[in-house]
C-alpha positions as CSV (number, residue, x, y, z in Angstrom):
1,M,108.8,-51.8,-87.9
2,Q,106.5,-49.7,-85.8
3,R,103.0,-50.9,-85.3
4,K,100.4,-48.6,-87.1
5,I,98.4,-46.4,-84.7
6,S,94.7,-47.3,-84.8
7,N,92.8,-44.1,-84.4
8,P,89.6,-44.2,-82.1
9,S,86.4,-42.6,-83.0
10,I,86.1,-38.7,-82.8
11,W,82.8,-39.2,-80.9
12,L,84.5,-41.5,-78.3
13,L,87.3,-38.9,-77.7
14,I,84.8,-36.2,-77.3
15,I,83.0,-38.1,-74.7
16,L,86.2,-39.1,-72.8
17,V,87.6,-35.6,-72.7
18,G,84.2,-34.1,-72.0
19,F,82.8,-36.1,-69.2
20,P,85.1,-34.5,-66.6
21,Q,83.7,-31.1,-67.6
22,I,80.1,-32.3,-67.3
23,S,81.1,-33.8,-63.8
24,E,82.5,-30.4,-62.8
25,T,79.3,-28.4,-63.7
26,I,76.4,-30.9,-63.4
27,Y,75.6,-30.0,-59.7
28,T,76.2,-26.3,-59.9
29,P,72.4,-25.5,-60.1
30,S,72.2,-27.5,-56.9
31,L,74.8,-25.5,-55.0
32,P,72.4,-23.3,-53.0
33,D,70.4,-26.5,-52.2
34,I,73.4,-28.5,-51.3
35,A,74.6,-25.8,-48.8
36,H,71.1,-25.8,-47.2
37,Q,70.6,-29.5,-46.9
38,L,74.2,-30.2,-45.6
39,G,74.1,-27.2,-43.3
40,A,77.3,-25.6,-44.9
41,S,78.2,-22.1,-46.0
42,N,78.1,-21.0,-49.6
43,N,81.9,-20.6,-49.6
44,A,82.4,-24.2,-48.3
45,I,80.2,-25.7,-50.9
46,Q,82.0,-23.7,-53.6
47,L,85.2,-25.2,-52.6
48,T,83.8,-28.6,-53.8
49,L,84.5,-27.0,-57.2
50,S,88.0,-25.9,-56.7
51,I,89.1,-29.1,-54.9
52,Y,87.8,-30.9,-57.9
53,F,90.6,-29.4,-59.9
54,L,93.2,-30.2,-57.1
55,G,92.3,-33.8,-57.4
56,F,92.3,-33.5,-61.2
57,A,95.9,-32.0,-61.1
58,F,97.4,-34.9,-59.4
59,G,95.3,-37.4,-61.4
60,V,96.6,-35.9,-64.5
61,F,100.1,-36.5,-63.4
62,C,99.5,-40.1,-62.3
63,W,97.4,-41.3,-65.3
64,G,99.7,-39.5,-67.7
65,R,102.7,-41.3,-66.4
66,L,100.9,-44.5,-66.1
67,S,99.7,-44.4,-69.7
68,D,103.2,-44.4,-70.8
69,S,104.1,-47.6,-68.9
70,I,100.8,-49.7,-69.2
71,G,99.3,-48.1,-72.2
72,R,96.6,-45.5,-73.0
73,R,93.7,-48.0,-73.0
74,P,94.3,-49.6,-69.5
75,A,95.0,-46.1,-68.0
76,M,91.7,-44.9,-69.3
77,L,89.7,-47.8,-68.0
78,W,91.2,-47.7,-64.4
79,G,90.7,-43.9,-64.3
80,I,87.0,-44.2,-65.3
81,L,86.5,-47.0,-62.7
82,V,88.0,-44.6,-59.9
83,Y,85.8,-41.8,-61.1
84,G,82.7,-44.1,-60.7
85,I,83.8,-44.9,-57.1
86,G,84.1,-41.2,-56.3
87,S,80.7,-40.5,-57.9
88,L,79.1,-43.0,-55.7
89,G,80.7,-41.3,-52.7
90,C,79.3,-38.0,-53.8
91,Y,75.8,-39.6,-53.9
92,L,76.2,-41.1,-50.3
93,S,77.7,-37.9,-48.8
94,G,76.1,-36.7,-45.6
95,S,78.2,-33.8,-44.9
96,A,80.3,-31.1,-46.7
97,E,83.5,-32.7,-45.6
98,W,82.5,-36.2,-47.0
99,L,81.4,-34.4,-50.3
100,L,84.9,-32.7,-50.5
101,V,86.7,-36.1,-50.1
102,S,84.4,-37.8,-52.6
103,R,84.9,-35.0,-55.2
104,L,88.7,-35.3,-54.7
105,I,88.4,-39.1,-55.7
106,Q,86.0,-38.4,-58.5
107,A,88.3,-35.8,-60.0
108,F,91.3,-38.0,-59.6
109,G,89.7,-40.7,-61.8
110,A,88.0,-38.2,-64.3
111,S,91.4,-36.6,-65.1
112,T,92.3,-39.6,-67.1
113,G,89.8,-38.5,-69.8
114,S,91.7,-35.2,-70.2
115,V,95.4,-36.2,-70.2
116,V,95.2,-39.6,-71.8
117,T,92.8,-38.4,-74.5
118,Q,95.1,-35.4,-75.3
119,T,98.0,-37.8,-75.5
120,I,96.1,-40.0,-78.0
121,L,95.3,-36.9,-80.1
122,R,99.0,-35.6,-80.2
123,E,100.5,-38.9,-81.1
124,S,97.9,-39.8,-83.7
125,I,97.6,-36.4,-85.6
126,D,100.3,-34.1,-86.7
127,G,100.8,-30.5,-87.7
128,A,98.1,-28.1,-88.9
129,K,95.5,-30.9,-88.9
130,R,96.1,-31.4,-85.1
131,H,95.3,-27.6,-84.6
132,A,92.0,-28.1,-86.6
133,V,91.0,-31.3,-84.7
134,F,91.7,-29.5,-81.3
135,A,89.5,-26.7,-82.4
136,Q,86.7,-29.1,-83.6
137,I,86.9,-31.0,-80.3
138,S,87.0,-27.7,-78.3
139,A,83.9,-26.5,-80.1
140,A,82.1,-29.7,-78.9
141,L,83.7,-29.4,-75.4
142,A,82.5,-25.8,-75.1
143,F,79.0,-27.3,-75.0
144,T,79.8,-29.9,-72.3
145,P,80.0,-27.4,-69.3
146,A,76.5,-26.3,-70.4
147,I,75.2,-29.8,-70.6
148,G,76.1,-30.4,-67.0
149,P,73.8,-27.5,-65.6
150,L,71.1,-28.4,-68.1
151,I,70.9,-31.9,-66.8
152,G,71.6,-31.2,-63.2
153,G,69.1,-28.3,-63.1
154,W,66.2,-30.4,-64.3
155,V,67.2,-33.5,-62.2
156,D,67.6,-31.4,-59.0
157,Q,64.3,-29.7,-59.6
158,S,62.5,-33.0,-60.1
159,L,64.4,-35.4,-57.8
160,G,66.6,-33.4,-55.6
161,F,70.5,-33.0,-55.5
162,R,71.4,-36.6,-54.7
163,A,69.8,-37.7,-57.9
164,V,72.3,-35.5,-59.8
165,F,75.2,-37.6,-58.3
166,L,73.4,-40.8,-59.0
167,T,73.2,-39.7,-62.7
168,L,77.1,-39.5,-62.6
169,V,77.3,-43.0,-61.2
170,L,75.2,-44.4,-64.1
171,M,77.1,-42.2,-66.6
172,S,80.4,-43.6,-65.3
173,A,79.1,-47.2,-65.9
174,A,78.1,-46.3,-69.5
175,I,81.3,-44.6,-70.4
176,L,83.3,-47.5,-69.0
177,A,81.3,-50.0,-71.1
178,Y,81.6,-47.8,-74.3
179,T,85.4,-47.4,-73.7
180,W,85.9,-51.1,-73.0
181,T,84.4,-52.0,-76.3
182,S,85.6,-49.1,-78.5
183,L,88.9,-47.7,-77.4
184,P,91.9,-49.1,-79.2
185,E,95.6,-49.0,-77.8
186,T,97.4,-46.0,-79.6
187,R,100.7,-46.3,-77.8
188,V,103.3,-47.6,-80.3
189,K,105.7,-49.0,-77.8
190,A,106.2,-49.0,-74.0
191,V,108.1,-46.1,-72.6
192,S,109.1,-47.3,-69.1
193,K,112.4,-45.8,-68.6
194,I,111.8,-42.2,-69.0
195,N,113.5,-40.0,-66.2
196,T,110.6,-37.9,-64.8
197,L,113.0,-35.5,-63.2
198,S,114.8,-34.9,-66.5
199,V,111.5,-34.2,-68.3
200,A,110.4,-31.9,-65.5
201,K,113.7,-30.0,-65.8
202,R,113.1,-29.6,-69.5
203,L,109.6,-28.2,-68.9
204,V,110.6,-25.8,-66.1
205,S,113.5,-24.3,-68.2
206,D,111.0,-23.8,-71.2
207,R,109.6,-20.3,-71.0
208,G,107.0,-21.3,-73.5
209,I,105.7,-24.0,-71.3
210,W,105.2,-21.4,-68.4
211,G,103.3,-19.3,-70.7
212,F,101.0,-21.9,-72.1
213,G,100.5,-23.5,-68.7
214,F,99.3,-20.1,-67.3
215,L,97.0,-19.4,-70.2
216,I,95.3,-22.8,-70.2
217,G,95.0,-22.6,-66.3
218,A,93.7,-18.9,-66.4
219,T,91.1,-19.5,-69.2
220,N,89.8,-22.7,-67.5
221,G,90.0,-21.0,-64.1
222,I,87.8,-18.2,-65.4
223,L,85.4,-20.5,-67.1
224,F,84.8,-22.7,-64.0
225,S,84.9,-19.7,-61.6
226,Y,82.0,-18.4,-63.7
227,Y,80.1,-21.8,-63.3
228,A,80.8,-21.6,-59.5
229,E,79.4,-17.9,-59.2
230,A,76.6,-18.1,-61.8
231,P,74.1,-20.2,-59.7
232,F,74.1,-17.6,-57.0
233,I,73.7,-14.7,-59.4
234,F,71.0,-16.2,-61.6
235,I,69.2,-18.4,-59.1
236,E,69.4,-16.3,-56.0
237,F,69.7,-12.8,-57.4
238,F,67.7,-12.9,-60.5
239,Q,65.3,-15.7,-59.1
240,M,65.6,-18.2,-61.8
241,S,64.6,-21.9,-61.2
242,P,67.4,-24.6,-61.4
243,G,65.8,-26.0,-64.4
244,G,65.6,-22.5,-66.1
245,F,69.2,-21.7,-65.1
246,G,70.4,-25.1,-66.8
247,F,68.6,-24.4,-70.0
248,F,69.9,-20.8,-69.9
249,G,73.5,-22.1,-69.8
250,I,73.2,-23.5,-73.3
251,F,72.9,-20.1,-74.7
252,V,76.0,-18.9,-72.7
253,A,78.0,-21.9,-74.0
254,M,77.4,-21.0,-77.6
255,S,79.8,-18.2,-77.2
256,S,82.7,-20.7,-76.5
257,I,81.5,-22.9,-79.4
258,L,81.5,-19.8,-81.7
259,G,85.0,-19.0,-80.4
260,A,86.4,-22.3,-81.2
261,M,84.8,-22.5,-84.7
262,L,86.2,-18.9,-85.4
263,S,89.6,-20.2,-84.3
264,K,89.4,-23.1,-86.7
265,K,88.6,-20.7,-89.6
266,L,91.2,-18.2,-88.8
267,L,93.9,-20.9,-88.8
268,T,93.9,-20.7,-92.6
269,R,95.1,-17.1,-92.5
270,L,96.8,-16.6,-89.1
271,Q,99.3,-18.3,-86.9
272,A,97.9,-20.1,-83.8
273,E,99.9,-17.8,-81.5
274,R,98.3,-14.7,-83.1
275,I,94.8,-16.2,-82.6
276,I,95.7,-16.8,-78.8
277,V,96.4,-13.1,-78.5
278,I,93.2,-12.0,-80.2
279,G,91.4,-14.4,-77.9
280,T,92.8,-13.1,-74.8
281,I,92.1,-9.4,-75.9
282,I,88.4,-10.2,-76.5
283,T,88.4,-12.0,-73.0
284,M,89.8,-8.9,-71.5
285,L,87.1,-6.7,-73.3
286,G,84.4,-8.9,-72.1
287,A,85.6,-8.7,-68.4
288,L,86.0,-4.9,-68.7
289,C,82.4,-4.6,-70.0
290,L,81.2,-6.8,-67.2
291,T,83.1,-4.7,-64.6
292,V,81.6,-1.5,-65.9
293,L,78.1,-2.9,-65.7
294,A,78.7,-4.1,-62.1
295,V,80.1,-0.9,-61.0
296,S,77.2,1.1,-62.5
297,G,74.8,-1.1,-60.5
298,I,72.8,-4.2,-61.4
299,S,69.2,-4.6,-60.4
300,A,67.2,-7.7,-60.6
301,T,65.5,-6.9,-63.9
302,T,65.5,-8.7,-67.2
303,I,67.3,-6.0,-69.1
304,D,70.2,-6.0,-66.6
305,M,70.3,-9.8,-66.7
306,V,70.5,-9.6,-70.6
307,F,73.4,-7.0,-70.4
308,M,75.2,-9.3,-68.1
309,V,74.8,-12.3,-70.3
310,A,76.0,-10.2,-73.3
311,C,79.3,-9.4,-71.3
312,V,79.8,-12.9,-70.3
313,F,79.1,-14.0,-73.9
314,I,82.0,-11.8,-75.1
315,L,84.3,-13.0,-72.4
316,L,83.8,-16.7,-73.2
317,L,84.1,-16.1,-76.9
318,G,87.7,-15.1,-76.3
319,I,88.3,-18.1,-74.1
320,G,86.9,-20.4,-76.9
321,M,89.4,-19.0,-79.4
322,A,92.5,-19.2,-77.1
323,I,92.1,-22.6,-75.4
324,P,92.4,-25.0,-78.4
325,N,95.4,-23.3,-79.8
326,C,97.2,-23.4,-76.4
327,L,96.5,-27.1,-76.1
328,S,97.8,-27.9,-79.5
329,L,101.0,-25.8,-79.3
330,A,102.2,-26.4,-75.8
331,L,104.0,-29.8,-76.2
332,N,105.2,-29.7,-79.7
333,Q,108.8,-30.0,-78.7
334,Y,108.1,-33.1,-76.3
335,G,107.0,-35.8,-78.8
336,D,109.8,-38.2,-77.4
337,V,108.2,-38.1,-73.8
338,L,104.7,-37.0,-74.6
339,G,102.8,-39.0,-71.8
340,T,105.2,-37.9,-69.1
341,A,105.5,-34.3,-70.5
342,G,101.7,-34.1,-70.6
343,A,101.4,-35.5,-67.1
344,I,103.7,-32.9,-65.6
345,F,102.4,-30.1,-67.7
346,G,98.7,-31.1,-66.8
347,L,99.6,-31.2,-63.1
348,G,101.0,-27.6,-63.4
349,Y,98.1,-26.0,-65.2
350,Y,95.3,-27.8,-63.2
351,V,96.9,-26.5,-60.1
352,V,96.6,-23.0,-61.6
353,V,92.9,-23.9,-62.4
354,S,92.4,-25.0,-58.8
355,L,94.1,-21.9,-57.3
356,I,92.0,-19.5,-59.4
357,T,88.7,-21.2,-58.6
358,S,89.7,-21.3,-54.9
359,G,90.3,-17.6,-55.2
360,M,86.8,-17.0,-56.5
361,S,85.4,-19.2,-53.6
362,L,87.3,-17.1,-51.1
363,L,86.2,-13.8,-52.6
364,H,82.5,-14.8,-52.8
365,N,80.6,-12.4,-50.5
366,G,77.3,-11.9,-52.2
367,S,78.4,-8.9,-54.2
368,L,78.2,-8.7,-58.0
369,I,81.4,-6.7,-58.4
370,M,83.9,-9.4,-57.1
371,M,83.7,-11.8,-60.1
372,P,84.0,-9.1,-62.9
373,L,87.0,-7.5,-61.0
374,Y,88.6,-10.9,-60.6
375,F,88.3,-11.8,-64.2
376,L,89.5,-8.4,-65.4
377,G,92.7,-8.7,-63.4
378,L,93.4,-12.2,-64.8
379,A,92.5,-11.2,-68.3
380,V,95.0,-8.3,-68.4
381,V,97.8,-10.8,-67.3
382,M,96.6,-13.1,-70.0
383,V,97.0,-10.5,-72.7
384,C,100.5,-9.8,-71.6
385,V,101.5,-13.4,-71.5
386,S,100.0,-14.2,-74.9
387,K,101.9,-11.3,-76.5
388,K,105.2,-12.6,-75.0
389,L,104.5,-16.2,-76.4
390,A,103.7,-14.6,-79.9
391,G,107.1,-12.7,-79.6
392,Y,109.0,-16.0,-79.0
393,A,107.3,-17.7,-81.9
394,R,108.5,-14.9,-84.3
395,R,112.1,-15.3,-83.3
């Protein structure tokens, strides 16, 4: 007889899947200050965002595989410990190179919060209910990238950028303690004899997996490329304070929250694949509006800033609709090898996120036109891919 799965608290799951996103964005208000203090270029400091996703990609693979062999709970605990060590390295960093290495370690550990939590959700909840739970968690998660700049902006303004990384060290200790006392083991039985190469071949030959991997990577790539560019736009161009920028990010995040809530509501009437198509079209429209605004000329006035925020709001609304459904549908056919499949799949789409955010770092030249054009190109491809996926679902 199989052991009954003990479901963890939804709040614990939100924290575990959300702390990597807070860690990604918490120091974005400090980017101009870090570049100045460490004597590095803006492009080099932006790379600390993209390298985070590279470490995240390999971490997802390792922790996902490990969770199949030693269990979900131990994999989560060890990952959070590594994350704390990386956060301490960020706090002690004296150069851009040291910061890059520390961010790599930090991300490698933080990735356990993504892959293991998703595995727990997929093995604990079935069918349409899982779509709804992913939407509910995504609505909460849409807020976490905004919590980072809010906390980081005020901490940096009051105590400097090193205090921001010290905050992450303390946060890692608190999350480790909460997980130790509250996370049950959800793996029913050990899965130690899975042929990783065989699972990889299944995934590579699955056209739907390629589509979902690209969409998840592209939507997250756009989201975090925005958080990489936004400090230089709003703090340097529009002359916001770091604290003001952090508070301002809460309003922007409301679009992703609204998108996830709208997705959950639409699930009662539309297939998840159709909602993904609608979400990517809305994202494309937002990117198009942003491009038109940038081409027409943006001045450092309040009215132009409001127009820019409105365009970003539309863009992120679409992303909020698409992401939860992509995550929920992607591995439906891999229940027998869920941890390993999730590890390989996560490795793939986080490499895409890393490449897209790296592209934004390389394109950064101080111009306000590069980000909108970059997002528009990605969004057009996303629409085409989502329509293909919807076509596969109807067959």
